[in-house]
N, C-alpha and C positions, 0 to 999 in steps of 0.2 A: 395515632393511627396503628393498628395491629400491623405486625411484619408482614404477614400474608397478603393483606390488602396492599401495602406499599409494593410488594413484588408484583401483584396483578397489575397494578398501576404502571409500573416500569415496563412490564411486558407489553401492555396495551399500547403504550407510547412507541415502544420499539417497532411493533407492528404497523402502527399508523405512519411513522417516519420511513420505515422500509418501503412501504407502498407508495408513499408521497414522492420520495426521490428515486424510485425505480431501482432500489439496491438488488431486487431479486431477479431483475430482468436478466437475460443471458449474457448482455454485455454492459458496460457502463457508458453512460451518456452517448449512446449511438456510435460506439467505437468498436474495434474488433477485440478489445481486452475485457477480461472479466474484472469484477472489483478486486480479486486477489491479485491478479496479474498487474493491475494498476498500482496497487500497493507496492508490489516488488519493484516496479519501475521507480516509483518515488524513493524507495529505500535505497537502490542502487545510485540515484542521482544524489541523494543526501550524503553519502560518503562511499568511496570505493570499498569493495569487500576484498580481503586478502585471504588468499589460498595458502595452505600450508606447504612449504618445501618445493622442490623442482619434480614436476610430474614427468613420467615416462612418456614414449611415444603412444602407446595405447591409451593411456589415461588422457593424453591431450586429444586424440582422435574422438574418443567418445565423451569428451567434456567430464571426465572423472575427477579432474583436478578441481572442479568447481564443487566437489561434494561437500568439503568444509565449509564453504561460503553458504551452501544451501543449508547445512545444519544450523549455522549461526543465524541466518535469517529466519528459518523455520522457528527457532527458540523465540526470537523477538516477536514474530508474528503469531505464535501459538499454532503453527500448522505442522504437517507431517513433513519431514525433510525430503522425502522422496517426491512429494508433490511440488516443493520448491525447487528441487533439482530439474524436474520435468520443464518447469516454467523457465529456469535459467538456460536450459539446453535450448528450448524454443526461442528464446530472445537472442541467443548466439546464433542459431541457424537463421533467424530472420535479419540478423545484422543490426539489432537493437542494443546489444552488448557485446563486449569483446573481452578475451582474456588477454592481459598484457604482462609481460615480464617485468619483475620488480626492479627497481633500481638497484644497480650494483650487485646483481645476483641474489637479491632478496627474493621473497616469496612472490608469486604471480598474483595479480589481482583482477577482479572483474569490474568493469565500469560501463556506463552507457556510452554508445558510439554517438556521433551527431544524429544519425537517423533515430536513436533511442531517444535522445534529448528532444527532438522534434516531436516525437510521438507523446512523450510526457507533456510537452507544452500544449499539444492539441487536446489531450485529457484535461489538464488543468483549465484550459479555456473553456472547454465544454462544461466542466463542473461549475466554475464561475458563473457563466452564462445561465446554467440551469437554476442555480441558487438565486442569482439576480432575479430571474423570471418568478421564482417562488415567493420572494419577498417585496417585489416591485410595487405591490399595492398597499404595503404598510406605510403609514404616515411616519414622520420623524419620531414622534412619541411612542408608537407602537413598535418601531424598529429598535429604539433605545431599550424599551421594555423586554423585547426578546433578548437583545443582547445581554441585558443584565440577568435575565432568567437563565440564559445558557451558561453564563459564568458562575452563577450560583450553584446550579446543578453540578458543574465541574468541580466546584470547590468542596460541596458537600460529599460527593462521591469520592474525591481524592481524600478527604479527611476520614471518611468511613473506612477506607482501604488501609490506613496506616494504624 
């Protein structure tokens, strides 16, 4: 298969899947969060993010002490650091995330609050519900074939990347 045809086929699949699961909708799974915000919630839950050093009063007031965390997350998610910083500030203002002093005077860190964990649990439940609805008409054999195809695509693309 010519490379251009493969690229076209991947793009066609991306458009199909994006429409199918509603990734271009304003918010994700009928929630108040965008796809990017949902991903940031997930990443904050996966591991707390450490900020560098002790921030001064103004830095804490304007949440500038989370800038290093925003930069780290932005690099991992391939987003603009200022965009991730805005999301972190929004989450802090909404009570979804909090800045906490590090143990024994160490650097502060950002993690989800109980409210943030509940928001993430709602998002995950909605995603599971939507994907289950998407695949519920597949028989066992079709579900297995889809699972195998997804694993194969992942393996092929990971191999091609290295």
